[in-house]
N, C-alpha and C positions, 0 to 999 in steps of 0.2 A: 548566597546569604550565610549570615552566621544562626548561630539559633537562638541567641540572645534578641535578633532583631523580629520583630513583628512582621510577617508578609501583610502586604497591604492588596486591596483589591485596584487591577489596574485598569478599571475602567472610572468607579468611583472613588478609587482612593482610604474606603473604608478599613478600619483594621478588626473589624467586628465578622469574621468570617467562619466557616463550619466546614472541616474536612468530610470529603465522598467518598467513598471507597467504591470500586468495580465490582460486580456479582461477577464468580465464575463463572465462564464458559460451560455448557453442557453437552457432551461430544457422546452423539449418538449415531445408532447407521443411516440414518433419515443426513443430519448434516457433514457426517463424513462423505456419502454419495453427494452432495449438492457442492461440495468442494473439490472434489473430484472430477465432477462434471465441469465447474467453473475451471478449473487447474488444465482440463484436457481442452477447452475453448481458449483460451490464455494460450498455448502451444500452437494449437493449430495456427492462431492468426500471427502469432508472431516469426512461425514457421514459413507462413507464407508472405511474412513484410520481409524476412531474411533473403527470400528465394526473388521475390520482385526488385528489390535493391539488388542483389547480386545481378540479375539479368538487366536493369537498368546501367550498371556498371560496365558490363562486358560489353553494351550497345553504345558508350559515349568515351570508351578508350580502346584507340586500337593498340596493336601489339606489332605494328608493323614498323 
C-alpha cells in the first residue's frame, strides 16, 4: 500500500479508521517466572513427543 492511498476496513469498507497502539509489556520477576515455567513445560512435552516418535520409528523400521 502506498502512503497516498487511504486504507479501508476489510469488514465494512469504511476509510474512517483510528490508529491503535499496543501498550509496552512490563517485565517483572513474576512474569519472568511464569514464562520460565511455561518454557520448561513446553520443553518437557516436546522432549517426550520426540522420544515417542523415535521409539515408534524404531519399532516400525527393521534394520535387517
